[in-house]
Biotite code that builds the C-alpha atoms (Angstrom):
import biotite.structure as struc

atoms = struc.array([
    struc.Atom([-0.255, -0.330, -0.154], chain_id="A", res_id=1, res_name="MET", atom_name="CA", element="C"),
    struc.Atom([1.375, 2.933, -1.228], chain_id="A", res_id=2, res_name="THR", atom_name="CA", element="C"),
    struc.Atom([0.484, 6.497, 0.676], chain_id="A", res_id=3, res_name="SER", atom_name="CA", element="C"),
    struc.Atom([1.442, 10.124, -0.555], chain_id="A", res_id=4, res_name="HIS", atom_name="CA", element="C"),
    struc.Atom([1.081, 13.417, 1.841], chain_id="A", res_id=5, res_name="VAL", atom_name="CA", element="C"),
    struc.Atom([0.339, 16.552, -0.398], chain_id="A", res_id=6, res_name="ARG", atom_name="CA", element="C"),
    struc.Atom([0.565, 19.875, 1.146], chain_id="A", res_id=7, res_name="GLY", atom_name="CA", element="C"),
    struc.Atom([3.149, 23.279, 1.327], chain_id="A", res_id=8, res_name="LEU", atom_name="CA", element="C"),
    struc.Atom([5.535, 24.268, 4.192], chain_id="A", res_id=9, res_name="PHE", atom_name="CA", element="C"),
    struc.Atom([6.976, 27.312, 4.952], chain_id="A", res_id=10, res_name="GLU", atom_name="CA", element="C"),
    struc.Atom([10.938, 27.882, 5.977], chain_id="A", res_id=11, res_name="VAL", atom_name="CA", element="C"),
    struc.Atom([12.075, 30.896, 8.445], chain_id="A", res_id=12, res_name="THR", atom_name="CA", element="C"),
    struc.Atom([15.403, 31.204, 8.629], chain_id="A", res_id=13, res_name="MET", atom_name="CA", element="C"),
    struc.Atom([17.286, 32.416, 11.753], chain_id="A", res_id=14, res_name="THR", atom_name="CA", element="C"),
    struc.Atom([21.100, 32.624, 11.979], chain_id="A", res_id=15, res_name="PRO", atom_name="CA", element="C"),
    struc.Atom([22.711, 31.585, 15.172], chain_id="A", res_id=16, res_name="GLN", atom_name="CA", element="C"),
    struc.Atom([25.917, 33.042, 16.123], chain_id="A", res_id=17, res_name="PRO", atom_name="CA", element="C"),
    struc.Atom([28.977, 31.563, 16.180], chain_id="A", res_id=18, res_name="ALA", atom_name="CA", element="C"),
    struc.Atom([30.624, 30.600, 20.096], chain_id="A", res_id=19, res_name="GLN", atom_name="CA", element="C"),
    struc.Atom([34.079, 31.854, 20.665], chain_id="A", res_id=20, res_name="ASP", atom_name="CA", element="C"),
    struc.Atom([36.358, 28.793, 20.771], chain_id="A", res_id=21, res_name="GLY", atom_name="CA", element="C"),
    struc.Atom([33.647, 26.073, 19.948], chain_id="A", res_id=22, res_name="VAL", atom_name="CA", element="C"),
    struc.Atom([34.344, 24.457, 16.677], chain_id="A", res_id=23, res_name="GLY", atom_name="CA", element="C"),
    struc.Atom([35.822, 25.802, 13.420], chain_id="A", res_id=24, res_name="ASP", atom_name="CA", element="C"),
    struc.Atom([34.120, 29.462, 12.709], chain_id="A", res_id=25, res_name="PRO", atom_name="CA", element="C"),
    struc.Atom([33.573, 28.730, 8.733], chain_id="A", res_id=26, res_name="ALA", atom_name="CA", element="C"),
    struc.Atom([30.371, 26.710, 9.943], chain_id="A", res_id=27, res_name="PHE", atom_name="CA", element="C"),
    struc.Atom([27.302, 28.922, 9.839], chain_id="A", res_id=28, res_name="GLY", atom_name="CA", element="C"),
    struc.Atom([24.782, 27.512, 11.978], chain_id="A", res_id=29, res_name="ARG", atom_name="CA", element="C"),
    struc.Atom([21.367, 27.955, 11.403], chain_id="A", res_id=30, res_name="MET", atom_name="CA", element="C"),
    struc.Atom([17.854, 27.415, 13.338], chain_id="A", res_id=31, res_name="ALA", atom_name="CA", element="C"),
    struc.Atom([15.360, 26.896, 10.247], chain_id="A", res_id=32, res_name="PRO", atom_name="CA", element="C"),
    struc.Atom([11.139, 26.708, 11.401], chain_id="A", res_id=33, res_name="ASP", atom_name="CA", element="C"),
    struc.Atom([8.797, 25.425, 8.971], chain_id="A", res_id=34, res_name="LYS", atom_name="CA", element="C"),
    struc.Atom([5.093, 25.372, 9.252], chain_id="A", res_id=35, res_name="ARG", atom_name="CA", element="C"),
    struc.Atom([3.399, 22.534, 7.182], chain_id="A", res_id=36, res_name="PHE", atom_name="CA", element="C"),
    struc.Atom([0.027, 23.281, 5.706], chain_id="A", res_id=37, res_name="ARG", atom_name="CA", element="C"),
    struc.Atom([-2.186, 20.364, 3.830], chain_id="A", res_id=38, res_name="GLY", atom_name="CA", element="C"),
    struc.Atom([-2.423, 16.836, 4.747], chain_id="A", res_id=39, res_name="ASP", atom_name="CA", element="C"),
    struc.Atom([-0.212, 17.413, 7.559], chain_id="A", res_id=40, res_name="LEU", atom_name="CA", element="C"),
    struc.Atom([-0.611, 20.133, 9.678], chain_id="A", res_id=41, res_name="GLN", atom_name="CA", element="C"),
    struc.Atom([2.604, 20.450, 11.878], chain_id="A", res_id=42, res_name="ALA", atom_name="CA", element="C"),
    struc.Atom([5.763, 22.641, 12.934], chain_id="A", res_id=43, res_name="THR", atom_name="CA", element="C"),
    struc.Atom([9.527, 21.742, 12.564], chain_id="A", res_id=44, res_name="GLY", atom_name="CA", element="C"),
    struc.Atom([11.871, 23.073, 14.543], chain_id="A", res_id=45, res_name="LYS", atom_name="CA", element="C"),
    struc.Atom([15.290, 22.465, 13.234], chain_id="A", res_id=46, res_name="ASN", atom_name="CA", element="C"),
    struc.Atom([19.204, 22.919, 14.247], chain_id="A", res_id=47, res_name="GLN", atom_name="CA", element="C"),
    struc.Atom([21.653, 23.122, 11.122], chain_id="A", res_id=48, res_name="MET", atom_name="CA", element="C"),
    struc.Atom([25.407, 23.289, 10.168], chain_id="A", res_id=49, res_name="LEU", atom_name="CA", element="C"),
    struc.Atom([26.372, 24.349, 7.080], chain_id="A", res_id=50, res_name="ALA", atom_name="CA", element="C"),
    struc.Atom([29.855, 25.062, 5.048], chain_id="A", res_id=51, res_name="LEU", atom_name="CA", element="C"),
    struc.Atom([30.905, 26.404, 1.975], chain_id="A", res_id=52, res_name="ARG", atom_name="CA", element="C"),
    struc.Atom([33.917, 26.027, 0.673], chain_id="A", res_id=53, res_name="THR", atom_name="CA", element="C"),
    struc.Atom([36.143, 28.318, -2.153], chain_id="A", res_id=54, res_name="ASP", atom_name="CA", element="C"),
    struc.Atom([34.664, 26.445, -5.112], chain_id="A", res_id=55, res_name="THR", atom_name="CA", element="C"),
    struc.Atom([31.674, 27.952, -6.688], chain_id="A", res_id=56, res_name="GLU", atom_name="CA", element="C"),
    struc.Atom([28.645, 25.626, -5.940], chain_id="A", res_id=57, res_name="GLY", atom_name="CA", element="C"),
    struc.Atom([30.702, 23.698, -3.278], chain_id="A", res_id=58, res_name="SER", atom_name="CA", element="C"),
    struc.Atom([28.788, 23.405, 0.046], chain_id="A", res_id=59, res_name="ALA", atom_name="CA", element="C"),
    struc.Atom([27.181, 21.131, 2.575], chain_id="A", res_id=60, res_name="GLY", atom_name="CA", element="C"),
    struc.Atom([24.739, 20.669, 5.455], chain_id="A", res_id=61, res_name="HIS", atom_name="CA", element="C"),
    struc.Atom([23.360, 18.830, 7.909], chain_id="A", res_id=62, res_name="VAL", atom_name="CA", element="C"),
    struc.Atom([20.131, 19.117, 9.871], chain_id="A", res_id=63, res_name="ALA", atom_name="CA", element="C"),
    struc.Atom([17.889, 17.719, 12.250], chain_id="A", res_id=64, res_name="LEU", atom_name="CA", element="C"),
    struc.Atom([14.696, 18.298, 12.668], chain_id="A", res_id=65, res_name="GLU", atom_name="CA", element="C"),
    struc.Atom([11.709, 17.728, 15.192], chain_id="A", res_id=66, res_name="ARG", atom_name="CA", element="C"),
    struc.Atom([8.158, 17.909, 13.730], chain_id="A", res_id=67, res_name="VAL", atom_name="CA", element="C"),
    struc.Atom([4.800, 17.793, 15.635], chain_id="A", res_id=68, res_name="GLU", atom_name="CA", element="C"),
    struc.Atom([1.560, 18.036, 14.427], chain_id="A", res_id=69, res_name="GLY", atom_name="CA", element="C"),
    struc.Atom([-1.459, 16.003, 12.842], chain_id="A", res_id=70, res_name="SER", atom_name="CA", element="C"),
    struc.Atom([-1.996, 13.768, 9.547], chain_id="A", res_id=71, res_name="LEU", atom_name="CA", element="C"),
    struc.Atom([-5.228, 12.580, 8.693], chain_id="A", res_id=72, res_name="HIS", atom_name="CA", element="C"),
    struc.Atom([-6.949, 13.319, 12.358], chain_id="A", res_id=73, res_name="GLY", atom_name="CA", element="C"),
    struc.Atom([-3.671, 11.415, 14.103], chain_id="A", res_id=74, res_name="ARG", atom_name="CA", element="C"),
    struc.Atom([-1.034, 13.551, 16.194], chain_id="A", res_id=75, res_name="HIS", atom_name="CA", element="C"),
    struc.Atom([2.207, 12.915, 16.857], chain_id="A", res_id=76, res_name="GLY", atom_name="CA", element="C"),
    struc.Atom([5.732, 13.849, 16.795], chain_id="A", res_id=77, res_name="ALA", atom_name="CA", element="C"),
    struc.Atom([8.960, 12.351, 14.808], chain_id="A", res_id=78, res_name="TYR", atom_name="CA", element="C"),
    struc.Atom([12.543, 13.293, 14.124], chain_id="A", res_id=79, res_name="ALA", atom_name="CA", element="C"),
    struc.Atom([14.337, 14.158, 10.278], chain_id="A", res_id=80, res_name="LEU", atom_name="CA", element="C"),
    struc.Atom([17.975, 13.913, 9.549], chain_id="A", res_id=81, res_name="ARG", atom_name="CA", element="C"),
    struc.Atom([18.712, 15.709, 6.585], chain_id="A", res_id=82, res_name="THR", atom_name="CA", element="C"),
    struc.Atom([22.412, 16.292, 4.738], chain_id="A", res_id=83, res_name="ALA", atom_name="CA", element="C"),
    struc.Atom([23.141, 17.634, 1.193], chain_id="A", res_id=84, res_name="ALA", atom_name="CA", element="C"),
    struc.Atom([26.678, 18.016, -0.430], chain_id="A", res_id=85, res_name="ARG", atom_name="CA", element="C"),
])
């Protein structure tokens, strides 16, 4: 059985300041918040690390997100991990 969920989401990106003496200052930290609308009515809270290199188009990120909301009348929460390079 295959199910599909349809909807849209909006993202608000909030840059987080670097901490002196913690990690590599070349990394950017973001706290994206998402709002899902459609079959999934939910919010997502994220923590993301990103890094660009001197090579144009070369970058990567990794993020953890906690999503909480309802889908077809069922309420709950789950965690996501995303990465791109």
